[in-house]
ZAKOLLO-604289 format. One record per atom (N, C-alpha, C): z, y, x. Coordinates in steps of 0.1 Angstrom, whole numbers, padded with zeros to 4 digits, always signed. Layout:
! residues N
ZYX/...
! end
This chain:
! residues 295
-0108-0523-0516/-0095-0516-0512/-0088-0525-0501/-0089-0538-0503/-0083-0547-0494/-0090-0547-0480/-0103-0545-0481/-0111-0545-0468/-0108-0532-0461/-0106-0521-0468/-0103-0508-0461/-0090-0509-0454/-0080-0514-0461/-0067-0516-0455/-0067-0525-0443/-0075-0535-0444/-0077-0545-0433/-0083-0538-0421/-0093-0529-0423/-0100-0522-0413/-0091-0512-0406/-0082-0505-0414/-0073-0496-0408/-0062-0503-0400/-0058-0515-0405/-0049-0523-0397/-0054-0528-0384/-0067-0532-0384/-0073-0536-0371/-0075-0524-0362/-0078-0513-0367/-0080-0501-0358/-0066-0497-0352/-0056-0498-0360/-0042-0495-0354/-0039-0505-0344/-0042-0517-0346/-0039-0528-0336/-0046-0525-0323/-0059-0522-0325/-0067-0519-0312/-0062-0507-0305/-0058-0496-0313/-0053-0484-0306/-0040-0487-0299/-0031-0495-0306/-0019-0498-0299/-0021-0507-0287/-0030-0516-0288/-0034-0524-0276/-0039-0515-0264/-0047-0505-0268/-0053-0496-0258/-0042-0488-0251/-0032-0483-0259/-0021-0476-0254/-0012-0484-0245/-0009-0497-0250/-0001-0506-0241/-0009-0509-0228/-0022-0511-0229/-0029-0514-0217/-0030-0502-0208/-0030-0490-0213/-0031-0478-0204/-0017-0474-0200/-0006-0479-0206/+0007-0474-0203/+0011-0475-0188/+0008-0486-0181/+0011-0486-0167/+0004-0475-0159/-0009-0473-0163/-0016-0462-0155/-0010-0449-0158/-0006-0446-0171/+0000-0433-0174/+0013-0431-0167/+0021-0442-0167/+0034-0441-0160/+0032-0438-0145/+0022-0445-0139/+0019-0444-0125/+0013-0429-0123/+0006-0424-0132/+0000-0410-0131/+0012-0400-0131/+0022-0402-0140/+0033-0393-0140/+0041-0394-0127/+0042-0406-0121/+0049-0408-0108/+0041-0400-0097/+0028-0401-0098/+0020-0394-0089/+0022-0378-0090/+0023-0373-0102/+0026-0359-0103/+0039-0355-0097/+0050-0363-0099/+0063-0361-0093/+0061-0361-0077/+0053-0371-0072/+0051-0372-0058/+0043-0360-0053/+0034-0355-0062/+0025-0343-0058/+0034-0331-0056/+0044-0330-0064/+0053-0319-0062/+0060-0319-0049/+0065-0331-0045/+0071-0332-0032/+0061-0329-0020/+0049-0335-0022/+0039-0333-0011/+0034-0319-0010/+0033-0312-0022/+0029-0298-0022/+0039-0289-0015/+0052-0292-0017/+0063-0284-0010/+0063-0287+0004/+0060-0300+0008/+0060-0303+0022/+0048-0297+0029/+0036-0297+0022/+0024-0291+0028/+0027-0276+0029/+0034-0270+0020/+0036-0255+0021/+0045-0252+0033/+0055-0261+0035/+0064-0258+0047/+0056-0260+0060/+0048-0271+0061/+0040-0273+0073/+0030-0262+0075/+0023-0257+0064/+0014-0246+0066/+0021-0234+0071/+0033-0231+0066/+0041-0220+0071/+0044-0221+0086/+0048-0232+0090/+0052-0234+0104/+0039-0233+0113/+0028-0240+0108/+0016-0239+0116/+0010-0225+0117/+0011-0218+0105/+0006-0204+0105/+0014-0195+0115/+0027-0197+0116/+0035-0189+0125/+0031-0191+0140/+0027-0203+0143/+0023-0207+0156/+0009-0202+0160/+0000-0203+0150/-0014-0201+0153/-0019-0187+0149/-0014-0182+0138/-0019-0169+0133/-0009-0158+0136/-0014-0147+0140/-0006-0135+0143/-0004-0127+0130/-0014-0127+0121/-0014-0119+0109/-0005-0125+0099/+0005-0118+0094/+0014-0123+0083/+0006-0125+0071/-0004-0117+0068/-0012-0119+0056/-0020-0132+0056/-0026-0135+0067/-0034-0147+0069/-0024-0159+0068/-0012-0158+0073/-0003-0169+0072/+0001-0171+0058/+0003-0161+0050/+0006-0162+0036/-0005-0168+0028/-0018-0164+0032/-0029-0170+0025/-0031-0185+0028/-0028-0189+0040/-0029-0203+0044/-0018-0211+0036/-0007-0206+0035/+0004-0212+0028/+0001-0214+0013/-0003-0204+0007/-0006-0204-0008/-0018-0213-0011/-0028-0212-0003/-0040-0221-0006/-0036-0236-0003/-0029-0239+0007/-0024-0253+0009/-0016-0258-0003/-0008-0249-0008/+0001-0254-0019/-0008-0256-0032/-0017-0247-0035/-0025-0249-0046/-0035-0261-0045/-0040-0263-0033/-0049-0274-0030/-0042-0287-0032/-0030-0288-0028/-0022-0301-0029/-0020-0304-0044/-0017-0294-0052/-0015-0297-0066/-0029-0301-0073/-0040-0294-0069/-0053-0298-0075/-0056-0312-0072/-0055-0316-0059/-0058-0330-0055/-0049-0340-0062/-0036-0337-0063/-0027-0346-0070/-0030-0348-0085/-0034-0337-0092/-0037-0337-0106/-0050-0346-0108/-0060-0343-0100/-0072-0351-0101/-0070-0366-0099/-0062-0369-0089/-0059-0383-0086/-0051-0390-0098/-0042-0382-0103/-0034-0387-0115/-0043-0390-0127/-0053-0381-0129/-0062-0383-0140/-0071-0396-0138/-0075-0398-0126/-0083-0410-0123/-0074-0423-0125/-0062-0422-0122/-0053-0434-0123/-0050-0436-0138/-0047-0425-0145/-0043-0427-0159/-0055-0431-0168/-0067-0427-0164/-0079-0431-0172/-0089-0437-0163/-0088-0450-0160/-0096-0457-0151/-0111-0456-0154/-0115-0455-0166/-0129-0455-0170/-0135-0441-0167/-0126-0431-0164/-0131-0418-0161/-0131-0416-0146/-0142-0417-0140/-0143-0415-0126/-0142-0401-0121/-0141-0400-0108/-0139-0386-0102/-0152-0378-0105/-0163-0385-0104/-0176-0377-0107/-0176-0372-0121/-0171-0380-0131/-0170-0376-0145/-0161-0364-0146/-0150-0364-0139/-0140-0353-0140/-0147-0340-0134/-0154-0341-0123/-0161-0330-0117/-0171-0324-0127/-0179-0334-0133/-0189-0330-0143/-0183-0323-0155/-0171-0328-0159/-0165-0322-0170/-0160-0308-0167/-0155-0306-0155/-0151-0293-0150/-0163-0283-0149/-0174-0289-0145/-0186-0280-0144/-0191-0276-0158/-0190-0285-0168/-0194-0281-0182/-0185-0271-0188/-0172-0272-0184/-0162-0263-0190/-0160-0251-0182/-0167-0249-0171/-0164-0238-0162/-0168-0224-0169/-0178-0224-0177/-0182-0212-0184/-0171-0208-0194/-0166-0217-0202/-0155-0214-0212/-0142-0210-0204/-0139-0218-0194/-0127-0215-0186/-0128-0201-0179/-0141-0198-0175/-0143-0185-0168/-0140-0173-0178/-0145-0175-0190/-0142-0164-0200/-0128-0164-0204/-0121-0175-0205/-0107-0175-0209/-0098-0170-0199/-0101-0173-0186/-0092-0169-0175/-0099-0160-0165/-0107-0151-0170/-0115-0142-0161/-0105-0133-0154/-0095-0128-0161/-0085-0119-0154/-0077-0127-0143/-0074-0139-0145/-0067-0147-0135/-0076-0149-0123/-0088-0153-0126/-0098-0155-0114/-0100-0142-0107/-0101-0131-0114/-0104-0118-0108/-0092-0115-0099/-0080-0117-0103/-0069-0114-0095/-0068-0123-0083/-0071-0136-0085/-0071-0146-0075/-0081-0142-0063/-0093-0139-0067/-0103-0135-0057/-0099-0122-0050/-0094-0112-0058/-0090-0100-0052/-0078-0102-0042/-0069-0111-0046/-0058-0114-0037/-0062-0120-0024/-0072-0129-0024/-0078-0135-0012/-0084-0124-0003/-0092-0115-0009/-0099-0105-0002/-0088-0095+0004/-0078-0092-0003/-0067-0083+0003/-0060-0090+0014/-0058-0103+0013/-0051-0110+0024/-0060-0111+0037/-0073-0112+0034/-0082-0114+0045/-0085-0100+0052/-0087-0090+0044/-0091-0077+0050/-0079-0069+0055/-0067-0072+0049/-0055-0065+0054/-0056-0050+0054/-0059-0043+0042/-0059-0029+0042/-0044-0023+0044/-0035-0032+0041/-0020-0029+0043/-0013-0042+0045/-0001-0041+0050/+0007-0053+0053/+0021-0052+0047/+0028-0063+0048/+0042-0063+0042/+0050-0053+0050/+0058-0045+0042/+0066-0035+0048/+0060-0021+0048/+0046-0020+0045/+0040-0007+0044/+0044+0000+0032/+0044+0013+0032/+0047+0021+0020/+0034+0027+0015/+0031+0024+0002/+0018+0028-0003/+0020+0035-0016/+0009+0041-0021/+0008+0048-0034/-0004+0042-0041/-0002+0035-0052/-0013+0030-0060/-0012+0036-0074/-0022+0043-0078/-0021+0051-0091/-0008+0059-0091/+0001+0057-0101/+0013+0064-0101/+0025+0057-0095/+0022+0046-0089/+0033+0038-0083/+0034+0040-0068/+0046+0042-0063/+0049+0044-0049/+0061+0035-0044/+0059+0029-0033/+0070+0021-0028/+0066+0013-0016/+0075+0003-0012/+0073-0005+0000/+0068-0019-0005/+0058-0024+0002/+0053-0037-0002/+0063-0048+0002/+0066-0056-0008/+0075-0068-0006/+0068-0081-0004/+0057-0083-0012/+0050-0095-0012/+0036-0093-0017/+0027-0101-0010/+0013-0101-0015/+0009-0115-0018/+0008-0119-0030/+0004-0132-0034/-0011-0132-0038/-0016-0144-0042/-0030-0145-0046/-0032-0140-0061/-0021-0136-0067/-0022-0131-0081/-0018-0116-0082/-0008-0112-0075/-0003-0098-0076/+0003-0093-0064/+0005-0080-0063/+0011-0073-0052/+0024-0067-0057/+0035-0071-0050/+0048-0066-0054/+0053-0054-0045/+0057-0043-0051/+0062-0032-0043/+0076-0029-0048/+0084-0024-0039/+0098-0020-0043/+0098-0004-0042/+0101+0002-0053/+0102+0017-0053/+0114+0022-0045/+0114+0035-0043/+0125+0041-0035/+0138+0041-0044/+0136+0039-0057/+0148+0039-0066/+0153+0025-0067/+0147+0015-0060/+0152+0001-0061/+0146-0007-0072/+0135-0003-0077/+0128-0010-0088/+0117-0018-0082/+0114-0030-0088/+0103-0038-0084/+0091-0036-0094/+0079-0033-0088/+0067-0031-0095/+0057-0043-0091/+0052-0050-0101/+0042-0061-0099/+0029-0056-0104/+0019-0054-0094/+0006-0048-0098/-0004-0059-0096/-0012-0062-0106/-0023-0072-0104/-0032-0069-0093/-0036-0079-0085/-0045-0076-0073/-0058-0069-0077/-0063-0072-0088/-0076-0066-0092/-0075-0051-0093/-0063-0046-0098/-0061-0031-0098/-0059-0026-0085/-0052-0033-0076/-0050-0028-0062/-0063-0028-0055/-0071-0038-0057/-0084-0039-0050/-0094-0028-0054/-0094-0024-0066/-0104-0015-0071/-0099-0001-0072/-0086+0002-0069/-0081+0015-0070/-0079+0021-0056/-0079+0035-0055/-0076+0041-0042/-0062+0038-0038/-0059+0034-0026/-0046+0031-0021/-0043+0040-0010/-0032+0048-0011/-0027+0057+0000/-0017+0049+0008/-0020+0046+0020/-0011+0038+0029/-0003+0049+0037/+0009+0051+0034/+0017+0062+0040/+0021+0058+0054/+0023+0045+0057/+0028+0041+0070/+0017+0034+0079/+0004+0038+0076/-0007+0031+0083/-0007+0037+0098/-0003+0049+0100/-0003+0055+0113/+0011+0056+0119/+0012+0057+0132/+0025+0057+0138/+0033+0070+0136/+0027+0081+0131/+0034+0093+0128/+0027+0100+0116/+0035+0109+0110/+0031+0115+0098/+0035+0130+0098/+0026+0139+0093/+0029+0153+0094/+0035+0158+0081/+0044+0168+0082/+0050+0175+0071/+0046+0189+0072/+0042+0196+0061/+0039+0210+0061/+0050+0217+0052/+0056+0227+0058/+0068+0234+0052/+0065+0249+0052/+0064+0254+0040/+0061+0269+0038/+0074+0277+0040/+0072+0289+0046/+0083+0298+0049/+0078+0312+0049/+0085+0321+0042/+0081+0335+0042/+0091+0344+0050/+0086+0353+0058/+0095+0362+0066/+0091+0377+0062/+0100+0386+0065/+0099+0400+0061/+0087+0406+0069/+0081+0416+0062/+0069+0423+0068/+0073+0430+0081/+0085+0435+0082/+0090+0443+0093/+0093+0434+0106/+0092+0421+0104/+0096+0412+0115/+0084+0411+0125/+0087+0412+0138/+0077+0410+0148/+0071+0396+0147/+0059+0394+0144/+0053+0381+0140/+0053+0372+0152/+0049+0376+0163/+0048+0367+0175/+0061+0362+0179/+0071+0371+0179/+0085+0367+0183/+0090+0356+0173/+0088+0359+0160/+0093+0350+0150/+0087+0336+0151/+0074+0336+0153/+0067+0323+0154/+0072+0315+0166/+0074+0322+0177/+0079+0315+0189/+0093+0309+0187/+0102+0317+0180/+0115+0312+0177/+0115+0300+0168/+0106+0300+0158/+0105+0289+0148/+0100+0277+0155/+0090+0278+0163/+0084+0266+0170/+0095+0259+0179/+0102+0268+0186/+0112+0262+0195/+0124+0255+0187/+0127+0261+0176/+0137+0256+0167/+0133+0242+0161/+0121+0242+0156/+0117+0229+0150/+0116+0218+0161/+0112+0221+0173/+0110+0211+0183/+0123+0205+0187/+0134+0211+0185/+0147+0206+0189/+0154+0198+0178/+0148+0197+0166/+0154+0190+0154/+0153+0175+0156/+0164+0168+0155/+0163+0153+0156/+0154+0147+0145/+0145+0139+0150/+0136+0133+0141/+0122+0138+0142/+0121+0151+0147/+0107+0157+0149/+0102+0151+0162/+0090+0146+0162/+0083+0140+0173/+0078+0150+0183/+0079+0148+0196/+0074+0158+0206/+0059+0158+0207/+0053+0147+0202/+0038+0146+0204/+0033+0140+0191/+0025+0147+0183/+0020+0161+0186/+0030+0171+0184/+0028+0183+0191/+0038+0193+0191/+0039+0200+0177/+0050+0206+0174/+0051+0213+0161/+0042+0226+0162/+0038+0231+0151/+0030+0243+0150/+0035+0252+0139/+0033+0265+0141/+0036+0275+0130/+0024+0284+0129/+0018+0284+0117/+0006+0292+0115/+0009+0303+0104/+0004+0315+0106/+0004+0325+0096/-0007+0322+0086/-0004+0321+0073/-0015+0316+0064/-0018+0327+0054/-0011+0338+0053/-0014+0348+0043/-0004+0359+0041/-0008+0369+0034/+0001+0380+0030/+0006+0378+0016/+0019+0375+0015/+0025+0373+0002/+0029+0386-0004/+0034+0385-0017/+0038+0397-0024/+0049+0404-0017/+0058+0396-0011/+0070+0403-0004/+0073+0397+0010/+0063+0389+0015/+0066+0384+0028/+0053+0380+0035/+0053+0378+0048/+0043+0371+0055/+0045+0356+0054/+0035+0349+0049/+0036+0335+0046/+0032+0327+0058/+0042+0319+0062/+0040+0310+0074/+0039+0295+0069/+0033+0287+0077/+0033+0272+0074/+0037+0265+0087/+0049+0258+0086/+0054+0251+0097/+0050+0236+0096/+0043+0231+0106/+0038+0218+0107/+0044+0210+0118/+0050+0199+0114/+0057+0190+0124/+0054+0176+0121/+0057+0167+0130/+0054+0153+0129/+0066+0144+0130/+0067+0134+0121/+0078+0125+0122/+0073+0110+0121/+0082+0101+0121/+0078+0087+0118/+0074+0086+0104/+0065+0077+0100/+0059+0077+0087/+0068+0072+0076/+0079+0066+0078/+0087+0060+0067/+0092+0072+0059/+0093+0069+0046/+0098+0080+0036/+0112+0085+0040/+0121+0076+0044/+0134+0081+0047/+0135+0090+0059/+0126+0087+0069/+0125+0096+0080/+0120+0109+0077/+0109+0110+0068/+0103+0122+0064/+0113+0131+0056/+0120+0124+0047/+0130+0131+0038/+0142+0137+0046/+0148+0129+0054/+0160+0133+0062/+0156+0144+0072/+0145+0142+0079/+0141+0152+0089/+0138+0165+0083/+0132+0165+0071/+0128+0178+0064/+0141+0185+0061/+0151+0178+0057/+0164+0185+0054/+0170+0192+0066/+0169+0184+0078/+0175+0190+0090/+0166+0202+0095/+0153+0201+0093/+0144+0212+0097/+0148+0225+0089/+0149+0223+0076/+0152+0235+0067/+0166+0241+0071/+0176+0233+0074/+0189+0239+0078/+0187+0246+0092/+0180+0240+0101/+0179+0246+0114/+0171+0259+0114/+0160+0259+0105/+0152+0272+0104/+0160+0283+0098/+0168+0280+0088/+0176+0291+0082/+0187+0296+0092/+0193+0287+0099/+0203+0291+0109/+0196+0300+0120/+0185+0295+0125/+0178+0303+0135/+0173+0317+0130/+0169+0318+0118/+0165+0331+0112/+0177+0340+0111/+0188+0335+0107/+0200+0343+0106/+0205+0348+0120/+0204+0339+0130/+0209+0343+0143/+0199+0353+0149/+0186+0352+0147/+0176+0361+0152/+0174+0373+0144/+0182+0374+0132/+0180+0385+0123/+0166+0386+0118/+0161+0375+0114/+0147+0374+0108/+0150+0373+0093/+0147+0383+0085/+0150+0382+0070/+0140+0373+0063/+0145+0365+0054/+0137+0357+0045/+0138+0364+0031/+0129+0372+0028/+0130+0381+0016/+0129+0374+0003/+0136+0379-0007/+0135+0375-0021/+0122+0381-0026/+0117+0376-0037/+0106+0383-0044/+0111+0397-0049/+0103+0407-0047/+0107+0421-0051/+0098+0425-0062/+0105+0431-0073/+0098+0437-0084/+0103+0451-0086/+0093+0460-0090/+0097+0474-0093/+0096+0475-0108/+0107+0481-0114/+0109+0483-0128/+0107+0498-0131/+0098+0501-0141/+0096+0515-0146/+0102+0517-0159/+0109+0528-0161/+0116+0531-0174/+0109+0543-0181/+0105+0541-0193/+0099+0551-0201/+0108+0557-0211/+0108+0570-0214/+0117+0576-0223/+0111+0577-0237/+0117+0569-0246/+0112+0568-0260/+0097+0566-0262/+0092+0558-0252/+0078+0554-0254/+0069+0564-0250/+0073+0576-0244/+0064+0587-0240/+0059+0584-0226/+0046+0583-0226/+0039+0579-0213/+0041+0591-0203/+0042+0588-0191/+0042+0598-0180/+0056+0601-0175/+0066+0598-0183/+0080+0600-0179/+0085+0587-0172/+0087+0588-0159/+0092+0576-0152/+0106+0580-0146/+0116+0571-0149/+0129+0574-0144/+0133+0563-0134/+0140+0566-0124/+0145+0555-0114/+0155+0547-0121/+0157+0535-0116/+0167+0525-0122/+0181+0531-0120/+0189+0527-0129/+0203+0531-0128/+0210+0524-0117/+0221+0530-0111/+0228+0523-0100/+0233+0509-0104/+0231+0500-0095/+0236+0486-0097/+0227+0477-0104/+0215+0482-0107/+0205+0474-0114/+0199+0464-0104/+0198+0451-0108/+0193+0440-0099/+0177+0441-0100/+0171+0444-0088/+0157+0444-0088/+0151+0431-0084/+0159+0420-0082/+0153+0408-0077/+0145+0401-0088/
! end
């Protein structure tokens, strides 16, 4: 029993001595981590300034900044490990990372997937900051593209953070990719209206609405015979931003209604015919009583 206690005592003495011996290295390693934080922020600022001077693409500038920041932290952590544990060389650390890469890959596969997808999005630039996009059921303006997620701001003022892997593998509708965007607006006119005259009036009216672009020119097509009207489709172009499309559509509707009233072009309500049967006897049809709403 005495020998066991003596052995435990010697082990504790050796452990304490090892800790005391390694204490300067550990303190120095902690100091290196604090210094790494300063160097990483400095590297990030330098990369931002350099990217603005050298690269025209905002996405590539963002990629350069983020990779520089991450690389500074990785280098600082590796250096701190070498200082804190002198017996553990850089080659041993790299080997340890290689042995643990499979386990790390399984544990952090979603993180790595988002990381790679973010790099590909920043390199390929299918969309840019400020673009308005639709991803799955989310729609809004892109605020930031990081190496982990894409942030969009909805039209209601909400922020949506979408993992890059979802953005990369999902269909993305970029609403502001082109300099102009078309809106299709349906309108029905009475069957007794001269069709050619009505179309000419509608085209001229739409062309004068603020927000409607002169090129391409507005168009009005007859698309079918409705139950109570000739169905027309008014097509015009605006700037692609959502606010431009929405506000211009309101002005177009107001202008078209005013033009139809001035030109005496009726916009008919749906018409229904009602048949009245006497006591369920078939064959007796009576006209509706005066004042009955047939709409």
